[in-house]
C-alpha positions as CSV (number, residue, x, y, z in Angstrom):
1,M,150.8,35.8,5.7
2,R,150.7,36.9,9.4
3,I,149.8,40.7,8.7
4,F,150.0,43.4,11.8
5,L,148.2,46.3,10.8
6,A,148.3,49.4,12.5
7,G,145.5,51.7,11.7
8,A,142.9,48.5,11.0
9,T,139.4,51.0,11.4
10,G,140.6,54.0,9.2
11,A,139.9,54.7,6.3
12,L,142.3,52.8,4.3
13,G,142.8,50.4,6.5
14,S,138.7,50.0,7.0
15,R,139.1,49.0,3.0
16,L,142.3,47.0,3.1
17,V,141.0,44.6,5.8
18,P,138.4,42.4,3.6
19,L,141.0,42.9,0.8
20,L,144.0,40.9,3.2
21,T,141.5,38.3,4.8
22,G,139.9,37.4,1.5
23,A,143.7,36.8,-0.1
24,G,143.9,34.4,3.1
25,H,146.0,36.3,5.3
26,Q,145.6,36.3,8.8
27,V,145.4,39.7,10.2
28,T,145.7,41.4,13.5
29,G,144.8,45.3,13.6
30,T,144.9,48.0,15.9
31,T,141.9,50.5,17.1
32,R,142.3,53.0,19.5
33,T,138.3,52.4,20.1
34,P,137.7,50.1,22.1
35,A,133.8,49.8,20.7
36,K,135.4,49.4,17.5
37,A,136.9,45.8,18.4
38,D,133.5,44.0,17.7
39,A,133.6,45.2,14.4
40,L,137.3,44.1,13.5
41,R,136.9,40.9,14.9
42,A,133.7,40.3,12.8
43,A,135.6,41.2,9.9
44,G,138.1,37.7,10.7
45,V,141.0,40.4,12.7
46,E,142.2,39.7,16.0
47,P,141.7,43.6,17.4
48,V,144.0,45.3,19.5
49,I,143.5,48.4,21.3
50,A,146.4,50.1,21.2
51,D,147.7,54.2,20.4
52,G,150.1,54.2,17.9
53,L,152.0,56.9,20.3
54,D,152.2,54.0,23.2
55,R,155.5,52.4,22.8
56,D,155.2,49.8,24.7
57,A,151.7,48.7,23.8
58,I,152.7,48.7,20.1
59,V,156.2,46.9,20.6
60,A,154.3,44.2,22.8
61,A,151.0,43.9,20.5
62,V,153.7,43.2,17.9
63,V,155.9,40.6,19.1
64,A,152.5,38.9,20.5
65,A,151.2,39.2,16.7
66,R,154.3,37.3,15.4
67,P,153.4,38.6,11.9
68,D,155.3,38.4,8.7
69,A,155.0,42.0,7.7
70,I,153.2,44.9,9.5
71,V,151.4,47.6,7.8
72,H,151.0,51.3,8.9
73,Q,148.3,53.0,8.6
74,L,148.2,55.3,11.5
75,T,147.0,58.6,10.6
76,A,144.6,61.3,12.3
77,L,143.6,62.7,9.1
78,A,139.5,63.0,9.8
79,G,138.0,66.6,10.6
80,L,140.6,68.4,9.2
81,S,138.3,71.8,7.8
82,S,141.1,74.4,7.5
83,L,144.6,74.3,7.0
84,R,145.6,77.8,7.7
85,D,147.7,76.8,10.5
86,F,149.3,73.7,8.0
87,D,151.4,72.1,10.4
88,G,149.1,72.4,13.3
89,A,146.6,71.1,11.8
90,F,148.8,67.9,10.8
91,A,150.4,67.9,14.3
92,L,149.5,64.5,15.4
93,T,149.9,62.6,12.4
94,N,153.2,64.1,12.3
95,R,153.7,62.2,15.3
96,L,152.4,59.3,14.0
97,R,154.3,59.1,11.0
98,T,157.8,59.9,13.0
99,E,156.9,58.3,16.8
100,G,154.7,55.9,15.5
101,T,156.7,55.1,12.6
102,D,159.8,54.2,15.2
103,H,157.5,52.3,17.8
104,L,156.4,49.6,14.4
105,L,160.3,49.3,13.6
106,E,161.0,48.8,17.1
107,G,158.5,46.0,17.2
108,A,160.1,44.7,13.5
109,R,163.2,44.5,14.9
110,A,161.9,42.5,18.6
111,A,160.0,40.3,16.6
112,G,162.2,39.9,13.1
113,V,159.9,41.3,10.8
114,R,161.7,43.0,8.0
115,R,158.7,43.7,5.8
116,V,157.1,47.4,7.0
117,I,154.8,48.7,4.6
118,A,153.9,52.3,5.6
119,Q,151.4,55.1,4.3
120,S,153.3,58.0,2.7
121,F,152.3,60.8,0.6
122,A,152.6,62.3,-3.0
123,G,150.2,65.3,-3.2
124,W,152.5,68.0,-2.3
125,P,156.3,67.1,-1.3
126,Y,158.0,66.8,-4.8
127,A,160.0,69.7,-5.6
128,R,157.8,72.5,-7.3
129,T,160.4,72.9,-10.2
130,G,160.4,71.0,-13.7
131,G,157.8,69.0,-15.3
132,P,153.9,68.9,-14.0
133,V,154.0,65.0,-12.6
134,K,156.7,63.6,-11.0
135,T,158.4,59.9,-10.5
136,E,159.6,58.4,-7.3
137,D,163.4,58.8,-8.6
138,D,162.8,62.9,-8.7
139,P,163.8,64.9,-6.1
140,L,161.3,66.1,-2.9
141,D,160.9,69.9,-2.4
142,P,164.7,71.3,-1.2
143,D,162.6,74.2,0.0
144,P,159.8,73.5,2.0
145,V,156.9,76.3,2.3
146,P,157.5,77.1,6.4
147,S,154.2,76.8,8.0
148,M,154.5,73.0,6.0
149,S,158.1,72.4,6.9
150,K,157.0,70.1,9.9
151,T,154.8,68.2,7.9
152,F,157.4,67.4,5.0
153,A,159.9,66.9,8.1
154,A,157.8,63.9,9.0
155,I,157.1,62.5,5.5
156,R,160.8,62.5,4.9
157,Q,161.6,61.1,8.4
158,L,159.0,57.6,8.1
159,E,160.1,57.2,4.5
160,Q,163.8,57.5,5.4
161,A,163.3,55.4,8.6
162,V,161.2,52.9,6.5
163,T,163.2,52.5,3.6
164,E,166.3,51.9,5.3
165,A,165.3,49.4,7.1
166,G,164.5,47.6,4.3
167,G,160.5,48.4,4.1
168,I,158.3,50.2,1.6
169,A,156.6,53.3,1.3
170,L,153.7,54.0,-0.8
171,R,153.3,57.6,-1.7
172,Y,149.3,57.8,-2.2
173,G,147.5,60.6,-4.2
174,G,144.7,62.3,-2.3
175,F,142.2,59.8,-1.5
176,Y,138.3,60.1,-2.5
177,G,135.6,57.7,-2.1
178,A,133.9,56.0,1.0
179,G,135.0,57.2,4.4
180,T,137.0,60.0,2.9
181,G,136.7,64.0,2.6
182,I,135.3,63.3,-1.4
183,A,132.4,61.3,-0.4
184,R,128.7,61.6,0.5
185,G,129.1,64.1,3.8
186,G,132.7,64.7,3.3
187,E,134.3,67.2,4.9
188,Q,135.5,68.5,1.4
189,V,132.8,68.1,-0.7
190,D,130.7,70.3,2.5
191,M,133.4,72.7,1.5
192,I,132.9,72.9,-2.0
193,R,128.8,73.0,-1.5
194,K,129.2,76.2,1.1
195,R,131.4,77.8,-1.9
196,R,134.3,77.6,0.6
197,F,136.9,75.9,-1.7
198,P,138.2,78.5,-4.2
199,I,140.5,78.3,-7.0
200,V,143.9,80.1,-6.2
201,G,145.3,82.3,-8.7
202,D,145.5,80.6,-12.0
203,G,144.9,76.9,-10.3
204,G,148.2,75.8,-11.7
205,G,148.9,73.2,-8.9
206,V,148.7,69.8,-10.2
207,W,147.1,67.2,-8.4
208,S,146.9,63.5,-8.6
209,F,144.1,61.6,-6.8
210,V,143.6,57.6,-6.1
211,H,140.0,55.8,-5.0
212,I,140.4,54.8,-1.7
213,D,139.9,50.9,-3.0
214,D,142.3,51.3,-5.4
215,A,144.8,52.3,-2.6
216,A,144.1,49.3,-0.7
217,A,144.4,47.4,-3.7
218,A,147.8,48.7,-3.9
219,T,148.8,48.3,-0.4
220,L,147.8,44.5,-0.9
221,A,150.3,44.4,-4.1
222,A,152.9,45.8,-1.9
223,V,152.5,43.7,1.0
224,E,152.4,40.7,-1.6
225,R,155.3,41.5,-4.1
226,G,157.1,44.9,-3.8
227,T,160.4,45.7,-3.6
228,P,162.3,45.9,-0.3
229,G,163.2,49.2,0.2
230,A,161.4,50.9,-2.7
231,I,159.0,54.3,-3.0
232,Y,156.0,53.8,-4.7
233,N,153.4,56.4,-5.9
234,V,149.9,55.0,-5.4
235,V,147.9,57.4,-7.5
236,D,145.4,57.3,-10.8
237,D,146.4,57.8,-14.5
238,D,145.0,61.7,-14.7
239,P,146.9,64.5,-12.8
240,A,145.6,67.4,-13.4
241,P,145.8,70.8,-12.2
242,V,143.2,72.1,-9.7
243,R,141.6,74.6,-12.5
244,D,140.5,71.3,-14.4
245,W,139.5,69.0,-11.3
246,L,137.9,71.1,-8.7
247,P,135.1,72.8,-10.6
248,A,134.2,68.9,-12.2
249,L,134.4,68.0,-8.6
250,A,131.8,70.9,-7.9
251,A,129.5,69.8,-10.7
252,A,129.4,66.1,-9.4
253,T,128.2,67.4,-5.9
254,G,125.5,69.7,-7.6
255,A,127.2,72.6,-6.3
256,K,127.8,76.1,-7.9
257,P,131.3,76.7,-9.8
258,P,134.2,77.5,-7.3
259,R,134.8,81.2,-6.9
260,R,138.2,82.4,-8.0
261,L,140.8,84.1,-5.3
262,P,143.6,85.7,-6.2
263,R,147.0,84.0,-4.9
264,W,147.9,87.3,-2.2
265,L,144.2,87.1,-0.7
266,A,144.1,83.2,-0.5
267,K,147.4,83.5,1.3
268,L,146.1,85.7,3.7
269,A,142.7,83.9,4.3
270,A,143.7,80.3,4.0
271,G,147.8,80.5,4.7
272,E,150.4,80.1,2.3
273,G,150.2,76.6,2.2
274,V,146.9,76.5,0.7
275,A,147.9,79.0,-1.8
276,T,150.8,76.7,-2.8
277,M,149.1,73.6,-3.3
278,M,146.5,75.2,-5.3
279,T,149.2,77.1,-7.7
280,E,152.4,75.3,-7.6
281,C,152.4,71.6,-6.6
282,R,153.4,68.6,-8.5
283,G,151.6,65.4,-9.5
284,A,152.8,62.0,-9.1
285,S,153.0,58.9,-12.2
286,N,151.8,55.8,-11.2
287,A,154.3,54.0,-14.0
288,K,156.7,52.4,-11.2
289,A,153.9,50.8,-9.1
290,R,152.4,49.4,-12.6
291,R,155.2,48.0,-13.5
292,E,156.6,46.4,-10.3
293,L,153.0,45.8,-8.4
294,G,151.2,44.5,-11.1
295,W,148.7,47.0,-10.4
296,Q,146.2,48.9,-11.9
297,P,143.9,51.5,-10.7
298,A,140.2,50.2,-11.3
299,H,139.3,54.0,-11.0
300,P,141.4,55.4,-13.5
301,S,140.7,59.0,-13.8
302,W,139.0,61.1,-11.2
303,R,136.6,62.3,-13.8
304,D,134.4,59.2,-13.4
305,G,135.6,58.3,-9.9
306,F,134.2,61.6,-8.6
307,N,130.6,61.1,-9.9
308,E,131.0,57.4,-8.4
309,A,131.9,58.2,-5.3
310,L,129.5,60.9,-4.8
311,S,126.7,58.1,-5.8
312,A,127.7,55.7,-3.7
């Protein structure tokens, strides 16, 4: 197929490129940075220098590429060191999830493309009631934390727009591995080493992770055989509470065990969104992606994956 990859030089896009080209697909990929165009070309990608928020440029690029499928991996997640102002930290990503998605879908309509695969998130949007692990059929949070409400709305808007157009939304877990915050030199690893990433309250928030290469493999599977209009959780097999995975990650980095902080103090210091994620969020099941996409993670658990990512 001809694939239009929006965000081809991001953490996930850069891992997806060799999978797409290796599977025989012809890839046109966007980057905002002219200096990265040569690297894309060397990887077998036709580069397009365009900002995802530039409607005219994106629509024109999609039409010119004449793709069979569009893969939307536009985010601005690098360098997030503080989430005290949660919606502020994600403001640009939220625009890419709303305005950027609209531009890509407009381009898809103009080019006659129905297969659109878009990046969503499974980490905290599920309802904070019921069991600890959620499926795609479970409801999203009906009453999100106010400081996270704009980010939540952007995720919901992206999923609705894409699936109503017959596309596919992939709810990825927390990324780890090359180019992410959990890798050598990553922002989260740096915070853990400085003991600035504490366990809040009982540490009962359940998180789901996925190795960046497993996320890329699932995306390729969705491009080739995902069901139109579907949503898939793309996570590993081992959702776990913060009190389990955070000490293990600290040990993998060679850091001291994380500090513990009462929830009320964490709320004051880091914001209500962080306190909620650390104590209340729910994990996600990958059963549907395994069943319908024929995908299974090569890194089934963060328990081994963290050590591998940090030694790479």
